[in-house]
C-alpha positions as CSV (number, residue, x, y, z in Angstrom):
1,X,-63.1,66.7,73.8
2,X,-65.8,68.5,72.0
3,X,-64.1,67.9,68.7
4,X,-63.7,64.2,69.5
5,X,-67.4,63.9,70.4
6,X,-68.4,65.7,67.2
7,X,-66.2,63.4,65.1
8,X,-67.6,60.3,66.7
9,X,-71.2,61.5,66.3
10,X,-70.6,62.3,62.6
11,X,-69.1,58.8,62.0
12,X,-72.0,57.1,63.7
13,X,-74.5,59.2,61.7
14,X,-72.7,58.4,58.5
15,X,-72.7,54.7,59.1
16,X,-76.4,54.7,60.1
17,X,-77.2,56.5,56.8
18,X,-75.1,54.0,54.8
19,X,-76.7,51.0,56.5
20,X,-80.2,52.4,55.8
21,X,-79.3,53.2,52.2
22,X,-78.2,49.6,51.6
23,X,-81.6,48.4,52.6
24,X,-83.7,51.2,51.1
25,X,-82.1,52.0,47.7
26,X,-82.4,48.6,46.0
27,X,-86.2,48.3,46.7
28,X,-88.1,47.9,43.4
29,X,-85.0,49.1,41.5
30,X,-82.8,47.6,38.8
31,X,-79.5,46.2,40.0
32,X,-77.5,48.7,37.9
33,X,-79.5,51.6,39.2
34,X,-79.1,50.4,42.8
35,X,-75.4,50.1,42.4
36,X,-75.0,53.5,40.9
37,X,-77.0,55.2,43.7
38,X,-75.2,53.3,46.4
39,X,-71.8,54.2,45.0
40,X,-72.8,57.9,45.0
41,X,-74.3,57.7,48.5
42,X,-71.5,55.7,50.1
43,X,-68.6,57.5,48.6
44,X,-70.0,61.1,48.3
45,X,-72.9,61.2,50.9
46,X,-73.0,65.0,51.0
47,X,-74.1,64.8,47.3
48,X,-75.7,61.4,47.0
49,X,-78.2,61.6,49.9
50,X,-79.8,64.9,48.8
51,X,-79.8,63.8,45.2
52,X,-81.5,60.5,46.1
53,X,-84.1,62.2,48.2
54,X,-84.9,64.6,45.4
55,X,-84.6,62.3,42.3
56,X,-84.3,58.8,43.6
57,X,-87.8,57.8,44.4
58,X,-89.1,55.2,41.8
59,X,-92.7,56.1,42.5
60,X,-94.9,58.9,41.1
61,X,-96.9,60.8,43.6
62,X,-100.1,59.1,45.0
63,X,-102.5,61.4,43.2
64,X,-101.1,60.6,39.7
65,X,-100.9,56.9,40.5
66,X,-104.6,57.0,41.5
67,X,-105.6,58.9,38.3
68,X,-103.7,56.3,36.1
69,X,-105.6,53.5,38.0
70,X,-108.9,55.2,37.4
71,X,-108.1,55.7,33.7
72,X,-107.2,52.0,33.4
73,X,-110.6,51.1,34.7
74,X,-112.3,53.4,32.2
75,X,-110.2,51.8,29.4
76,X,-111.4,48.4,30.6
77,X,-115.0,49.6,30.4
78,X,-114.6,50.7,26.8
79,X,-112.6,47.8,25.6
80,X,-113.4,44.7,27.6
81,X,-115.8,43.3,24.9
82,X,-113.1,43.6,22.2
83,X,-110.8,40.7,21.3
84,X,-107.1,40.9,22.0
85,X,-106.4,41.3,18.3
86,X,-108.6,42.1,15.3
87,X,-110.5,39.0,14.1
88,X,-109.1,39.4,10.5
89,X,-105.5,39.6,11.6
90,X,-103.4,36.5,10.5
91,X,-100.4,36.5,12.9
92,X,-98.1,34.1,14.6
93,X,-99.2,32.9,18.0
94,X,-96.0,34.4,19.4
95,X,-97.0,37.9,18.2
96,X,-100.5,37.5,19.5
97,X,-99.0,36.8,22.9
98,X,-97.1,40.1,22.8
99,X,-100.3,41.9,22.0
100,X,-101.9,40.1,24.9
101,X,-99.0,41.3,27.1
102,X,-99.5,44.9,26.0
103,X,-103.2,44.6,26.9
104,X,-102.5,43.1,30.3
105,X,-100.1,46.0,31.0
106,X,-102.1,48.9,29.6
107,X,-105.7,47.7,29.3
108,X,-105.7,48.6,25.6
109,X,-106.3,45.8,23.0
110,X,-104.9,45.7,19.5
111,X,-107.5,47.2,17.1
112,X,-107.6,48.3,13.5
113,X,-106.6,51.7,12.3
114,X,-106.0,53.4,8.9
115,X,-102.7,55.0,8.2
116,X,-102.8,58.1,6.0
117,X,-99.0,58.2,5.7
118,X,-95.8,58.7,7.6
119,X,-94.4,62.2,7.3
120,X,-90.7,62.6,7.7
121,X,-90.4,66.2,6.4
122,X,-90.3,68.4,9.6
123,X,-92.2,71.5,8.3
124,X,-94.6,69.4,6.2
125,X,-95.6,67.6,9.3
126,X,-96.5,70.8,11.1
127,X,-98.4,72.1,8.1
128,X,-100.4,68.9,8.0
129,X,-101.3,69.2,11.6
130,X,-102.5,72.7,10.9
131,X,-104.6,71.5,8.1
132,X,-106.3,68.9,10.3
133,X,-107.0,71.6,12.9
134,X,-108.7,73.7,10.3
135,X,-111.0,70.7,9.6
136,X,-112.1,70.4,13.2
137,X,-115.8,70.9,13.9
138,X,-116.0,69.9,17.6
139,X,-112.7,69.8,19.5
140,X,-108.9,69.7,19.1
141,X,-106.7,68.0,21.7
142,X,-103.0,68.7,21.5
143,X,-100.3,67.2,23.8
144,X,-96.7,67.8,22.9
145,X,-93.6,67.7,25.1
146,X,-91.9,70.8,23.8
147,X,-94.0,73.7,22.4
148,X,-92.8,77.1,21.2
149,X,-94.7,79.7,19.1
150,X,-92.0,80.6,16.5
151,X,-91.8,81.3,12.8
152,X,-92.0,77.6,11.9
153,X,-94.9,76.7,14.2
154,X,-96.9,79.9,13.7
155,X,-99.0,78.1,11.0
156,X,-100.1,75.6,13.6
157,X,-100.9,78.0,16.4
158,X,-102.8,80.2,14.0
159,X,-104.9,77.2,13.0
160,X,-105.6,76.6,16.7
161,X,-106.6,80.3,17.0
162,X,-109.0,80.0,14.1
163,X,-110.5,76.8,15.5
164,X,-111.2,78.5,18.8
165,X,-112.7,81.6,17.1
166,X,-115.3,79.4,15.3
167,X,-116.4,77.7,18.5
168,X,-114.2,74.5,18.5
169,X,-113.0,73.5,21.9
170,X,-109.2,73.6,21.8
171,X,-107.2,72.0,24.6
172,X,-103.5,72.1,24.8
173,X,-100.9,70.4,27.1
174,X,-97.2,70.9,27.1
175,X,-94.4,69.9,29.5
176,X,-93.3,72.5,31.9
177,X,-89.6,71.7,32.3
178,X,-89.3,70.5,28.8
179,X,-90.6,73.7,27.3
180,X,-89.5,76.4,29.7
181,X,-85.9,76.8,28.4
182,X,-87.0,77.9,24.9
183,X,-87.6,81.4,23.7
184,X,-91.1,82.7,24.2
185,X,-92.1,80.3,26.9
186,X,-93.2,83.0,29.4
187,X,-95.3,84.6,26.7
188,X,-96.8,81.4,25.4
189,X,-99.5,81.1,28.0
190,X,-100.6,84.7,27.4
191,X,-100.8,84.2,23.7
192,X,-102.8,81.0,24.1
193,X,-105.2,82.8,26.5
194,X,-105.6,85.6,24.0
195,X,-106.5,83.1,21.3
196,X,-109.2,81.6,23.5
197,X,-107.3,78.3,24.0
198,X,-107.6,76.3,27.2
199,X,-104.1,75.0,28.2
200,X,-102.2,73.4,31.1
201,X,-98.6,72.7,31.9
202,X,-97.8,69.0,32.2
203,X,-95.9,68.0,35.4
204,X,-95.5,71.6,36.6
205,X,-92.8,72.2,39.1
206,X,-93.9,75.4,40.8
207,X,-93.3,74.8,44.6
208,X,-94.4,78.3,45.6
209,X,-97.8,77.5,44.1
210,X,-98.0,74.1,45.8
211,X,-97.0,72.2,42.7
212,X,-94.0,70.2,43.6
213,X,-92.9,66.7,42.5
214,X,-89.8,64.8,41.3
215,X,-88.1,67.4,39.1
216,X,-86.7,64.9,36.7
217,X,-90.1,63.5,35.5
218,X,-91.3,64.5,32.1
219,X,-94.4,64.0,29.9
220,X,-92.7,63.2,26.6
221,X,-95.8,62.3,24.6
222,X,-96.6,63.9,21.2
223,X,-100.1,63.6,19.9
224,X,-102.9,65.5,18.2
225,X,-106.6,64.4,18.1
226,X,-109.3,66.0,15.9
227,X,-113.0,65.3,16.7
228,X,-112.1,61.8,17.8
229,X,-111.8,60.8,14.2
230,X,-108.3,61.7,13.1
231,X,-105.0,61.7,15.1
232,X,-101.3,62.2,14.6
233,X,-98.5,60.9,16.8
234,X,-94.8,60.3,16.6
235,X,-91.5,61.8,17.8
236,X,-91.8,65.5,16.7
237,X,-92.0,68.5,19.0
238,X,-93.8,71.7,18.2
239,X,-90.8,73.9,17.7
240,X,-88.5,75.0,14.9
241,X,-86.2,72.1,13.8
242,X,-83.2,74.1,15.0
243,X,-84.8,74.2,18.5
244,X,-84.3,78.0,18.3
245,X,-80.6,77.7,19.2
246,X,-78.3,80.1,17.4
247,X,-75.4,77.7,17.4
248,X,-77.6,75.0,15.8
249,X,-78.6,77.4,13.1
250,X,-75.0,78.4,12.4
251,X,-73.8,74.9,12.0
252,X,-76.9,73.6,10.3
253,X,-78.1,71.3,13.0
254,X,-81.7,70.3,12.6
255,X,-83.8,67.6,14.2
256,X,-85.2,64.8,12.0
257,X,-88.5,63.1,13.1
258,X,-91.5,61.2,11.8
259,X,-95.2,61.5,12.5
260,X,-98.1,59.3,11.3
261,X,-101.7,60.3,10.6
262,X,-104.3,57.8,11.7
263,X,-108.0,57.2,11.7
264,X,-110.3,54.4,12.8
265,X,-110.6,52.7,16.2
266,X,-107.0,53.3,17.2
267,X,-107.8,57.0,17.6
268,X,-109.9,56.1,20.7
269,X,-106.7,54.8,22.4
270,X,-104.7,57.9,21.6
271,X,-107.6,60.1,22.9
272,X,-107.7,58.0,26.1
273,X,-104.0,58.9,26.7
274,X,-104.8,62.6,26.3
275,X,-107.9,62.4,28.5
276,X,-105.8,60.8,31.3
277,X,-103.2,63.5,31.1
278,X,-105.8,66.3,30.9
279,X,-107.5,65.0,34.0
280,X,-104.1,64.8,35.8
281,X,-103.3,68.5,35.1
282,X,-106.8,70.1,35.1
283,X,-109.0,67.9,37.3
284,X,-111.5,67.9,34.4
285,X,-112.8,64.5,33.4
286,X,-113.3,64.3,29.6
287,X,-114.3,60.6,29.7
288,X,-112.9,57.9,27.4
289,X,-114.4,57.8,23.9
290,X,-115.7,54.4,23.0
291,X,-114.1,52.4,20.2
292,X,-116.0,52.6,16.9
293,X,-118.1,49.5,16.5
294,X,-120.4,49.6,13.5
295,X,-120.3,45.9,12.8
296,X,-118.3,46.4,9.6
297,X,-114.8,46.4,10.9
298,X,-112.4,46.6,7.9
299,X,-110.1,43.7,7.1
300,X,-106.5,44.1,8.0
301,X,-104.4,44.8,5.0
302,X,-103.4,47.8,2.8
303,X,-104.1,51.1,4.4
304,X,-105.8,49.3,7.4
305,X,-103.3,47.9,9.9
306,X,-103.6,46.1,13.2
307,X,-102.5,48.7,15.8
308,X,-102.0,48.7,19.6
309,X,-101.2,51.8,21.5
310,X,-98.6,51.3,24.3
311,X,-98.8,54.2,26.8
312,X,-96.2,54.1,29.5
313,X,-94.7,56.2,32.3
314,X,-94.3,56.6,36.0
315,X,-98.1,56.1,36.5
316,X,-97.6,52.5,35.4
317,X,-95.7,50.2,37.7
318,X,-94.9,47.6,35.0
319,X,-92.8,49.5,32.4
320,X,-95.1,48.5,29.5
321,X,-92.9,49.9,26.8
322,X,-89.8,48.1,28.0
323,X,-91.6,44.8,28.3
324,X,-93.3,45.0,24.9
325,X,-90.1,46.2,23.2
326,X,-88.0,43.4,24.7
327,X,-90.6,40.8,23.8
328,X,-90.8,42.0,20.2
329,X,-87.0,41.8,19.9
330,X,-87.0,38.2,21.0
331,X,-89.4,37.4,18.2
332,X,-86.9,38.5,15.5
333,X,-85.7,35.7,13.2
334,X,-84.3,37.6,10.2
335,X,-84.0,41.4,10.8
336,X,-84.2,43.8,13.7
337,X,-83.7,47.5,12.8
338,X,-83.7,50.1,15.6
339,X,-83.7,53.8,15.3
340,X,-83.2,55.8,18.5
341,X,-81.6,59.2,19.3
342,X,-80.8,58.0,22.8
343,X,-79.8,54.4,23.0
344,X,-78.9,53.7,26.7
345,X,-80.6,50.4,27.3
346,X,-81.3,48.6,30.5
347,X,-79.9,45.1,31.0
348,X,-82.9,43.3,29.6
349,X,-83.1,45.3,26.4
350,X,-79.4,45.1,25.8
351,X,-79.5,41.3,26.3
352,X,-82.4,41.1,23.8
353,X,-80.5,43.1,21.1
354,X,-77.2,41.3,21.5
355,X,-78.8,37.9,21.8
356,X,-80.7,38.5,18.5
357,X,-77.4,39.4,16.8
358,X,-75.6,36.3,18.1
359,X,-78.3,34.0,17.0
360,X,-78.0,35.2,13.4
361,X,-80.5,38.0,13.2
362,X,-79.4,41.0,11.0
363,X,-79.5,43.7,13.7
364,X,-79.1,47.3,12.7
365,X,-78.9,50.3,15.1
366,X,-79.3,53.8,13.7
367,X,-78.1,56.7,15.9
368,X,-76.8,60.2,15.4
369,X,-73.1,60.5,14.7
370,X,-73.1,63.1,17.5
371,X,-76.0,63.3,19.9
372,X,-77.3,66.7,20.9
373,X,-76.6,66.1,24.6
374,X,-73.0,65.4,25.7
375,X,-73.8,63.1,28.6
376,X,-76.2,61.0,26.5
377,X,-73.7,60.9,23.6
378,X,-71.0,59.4,25.8
379,X,-73.3,57.1,27.7
380,X,-74.8,55.8,24.5
381,X,-71.4,55.2,22.8
382,X,-70.2,53.2,25.8
383,X,-72.3,50.4,24.5
384,X,-70.9,50.4,20.9
385,X,-68.0,48.0,21.5
386,X,-70.1,45.2,23.0
387,X,-72.8,45.7,20.3
388,X,-70.2,45.5,17.5
389,X,-68.6,42.5,19.0
390,X,-72.0,40.8,19.1
391,X,-72.5,41.5,15.4
392,X,-74.8,44.5,15.6
393,X,-74.4,46.9,12.6
394,X,-74.2,50.5,13.8
395,X,-75.2,53.2,11.4
396,X,-74.2,56.8,12.2
397,X,-76.5,59.5,10.9
398,X,-74.2,62.3,9.8
399,X,-73.7,65.3,12.1
400,X,-74.7,68.0,12.6
401,X,-78.1,66.5,12.1
402,X,-79.9,65.0,15.0
403,X,-81.8,61.8,14.2
404,X,-84.7,62.1,16.6
405,X,-87.0,59.4,15.2
406,X,-87.9,56.5,17.5
407,X,-88.9,53.3,15.9
408,X,-87.9,49.7,15.3
409,X,-88.8,46.9,12.8
410,X,-88.9,43.2,13.3
411,X,-88.5,40.9,10.3
412,X,-90.1,43.5,8.1
413,X,-93.5,42.3,9.4
414,X,-93.9,44.2,12.7
415,X,-93.0,47.8,13.6
416,X,-93.1,50.1,16.6
417,X,-93.0,53.9,16.4
418,X,-93.8,56.8,18.8
419,X,-92.2,59.0,21.4
420,X,-90.2,56.4,23.4
421,X,-86.4,56.4,23.2
422,X,-84.4,53.2,23.9
423,X,-83.1,54.5,27.2
424,X,-83.7,54.2,30.9
425,X,-85.3,57.6,31.1
426,X,-88.1,56.6,28.6
427,X,-88.6,53.3,30.4
428,X,-88.8,54.8,33.9
429,X,-89.2,58.6,34.1
430,X,-91.0,59.8,31.0
431,X,-94.7,59.4,30.0
432,X,-94.6,58.0,26.5
433,X,-96.8,56.6,23.8
434,X,-95.7,54.0,21.3
435,X,-97.7,52.3,18.4
436,X,-97.2,48.6,17.7
437,X,-98.4,47.7,14.2
438,X,-98.6,44.9,11.7
439,X,-100.5,43.7,8.7
440,X,-100.8,46.9,6.7
441,X,-98.9,49.7,4.8
442,X,-97.7,51.4,7.9
443,X,-95.0,48.8,8.4
444,X,-93.8,49.3,4.8
445,X,-93.8,53.1,5.3
446,X,-91.5,52.7,8.4
447,X,-89.3,50.4,6.4
448,X,-88.9,53.0,3.7
449,X,-88.0,55.7,6.3
450,X,-85.2,53.4,7.8
451,X,-83.9,52.7,4.3
452,X,-83.6,56.4,3.7
453,X,-81.6,56.7,6.9
454,X,-79.3,53.9,5.9
455,X,-78.6,55.5,2.5
456,X,-77.1,58.6,4.1
457,X,-75.5,57.0,7.2
458,X,-71.9,55.8,7.8
459,X,-71.5,52.2,9.1
460,X,-69.2,52.1,12.1
461,X,-66.7,49.2,12.3
462,X,-65.2,47.7,15.4
463,X,-61.7,48.5,14.0
464,X,-62.6,52.2,13.6
465,X,-64.2,52.4,17.0
466,X,-61.2,51.0,18.8
467,X,-59.1,53.9,17.6
468,X,-60.9,56.5,19.7
469,X,-58.7,58.2,22.3
470,X,-58.6,57.1,25.9
471,X,-60.1,60.4,27.4
472,X,-63.2,59.7,25.4
473,X,-63.3,56.1,26.7
474,X,-63.0,57.3,30.2
475,X,-65.9,59.8,29.9
476,X,-68.0,57.1,28.3
477,X,-67.6,54.9,31.4
478,X,-68.4,57.9,33.7
479,X,-71.5,58.9,31.7
480,X,-72.7,55.3,31.5
481,X,-72.6,55.1,35.3
482,X,-74.6,58.4,35.7
483,X,-77.2,57.1,33.2
484,X,-78.2,54.5,35.8
485,X,-79.1,57.0,38.5
486,X,-82.8,56.5,38.4
């Protein structure tokens, strides 16, 4: 009798939970994500329900949402008198509408900026960041997803140390979960303290100190600002290119990235992204530096480009990077070249890429021959067949190297680069910054980088891909399903 009552009670509870899930899970969520969560909850409730409660909420906590809203208002105050695009920019109305979209989503207009070159050499990039820090007179702002003080990055941290010693205010942010698994993490804070550097963890998960939140959220941004006049941003973390992994060193696996050095009005937007994140983690308001307006704005062309920063992340409810990226891809008429270490697109982005290929655009996708993460590698490759059938050319950057650059080019006229991958994590769970640019040398520099990647890559064919074994096909399908659990 007791057993029968218990069984009946369990069945009733299970059905109540499932009925609730059907009504709750799909709210403000992509259909693919909803389906994946519902499958997990309905078929394996003992796993699915706790996982959804821990990871499934599509919202950032209220405090961070409020901070982002406040930052947006501050950005409006500093930029409302600026036009949507620089007056000297000659661009198609369709592109101007994308810039207007970016502004509507982030409050940041397209302004001018000077590019001082794209750096694709890993150690050279770190050395250049150190040189810029040594030039600082007032302050240095550093925000990088993964930070480790190792033999390669020592030159940068020593520069920060010297800057602090001469009275420069040095502020450093790095992601808690992103950095903690690397050697030296538990000593890093002490070393920064000893160097007189003010620092904070981004999105810390320390429940016993009252710092709890969704554990799968990350601040994935990479940026450096010097005195509000120079900045660097891109895809590179502050860690040795082997990511301090013995196996990586043994097999020669290194990460390949790009960073760009910038000056001019665009720096104010990058600094605004830092100020927002600094306030989120420290409670200290740095303010938003106004855009440079001396009445002599340079003409777009040559070193001066039109640039728009596209910040994104859980604090935004509109997925700015996804909407701007997709809109740009629909502009393509001749060429669309995409470089992404993690290409796990949502339905809208996949449709934009495949549609471009089917309407005659030369679409190129550059990915690592073998991604550094097994689940991502299989999820990403699950899209290759449909892409190849649509006419997309897939270029595999030879293993063991990891192609970590994130950028894309449209018609060799427009380009986007930054920290955002082409995956559902970057569109929904990570804080990112991307740079949309046109009209100057920066686009040409990005084109050159992609050309270098093509020179060393192997082009995958549909015939070759169809020969892969069935166990791999099965795991691709499984990992594709798990990639939607957001």
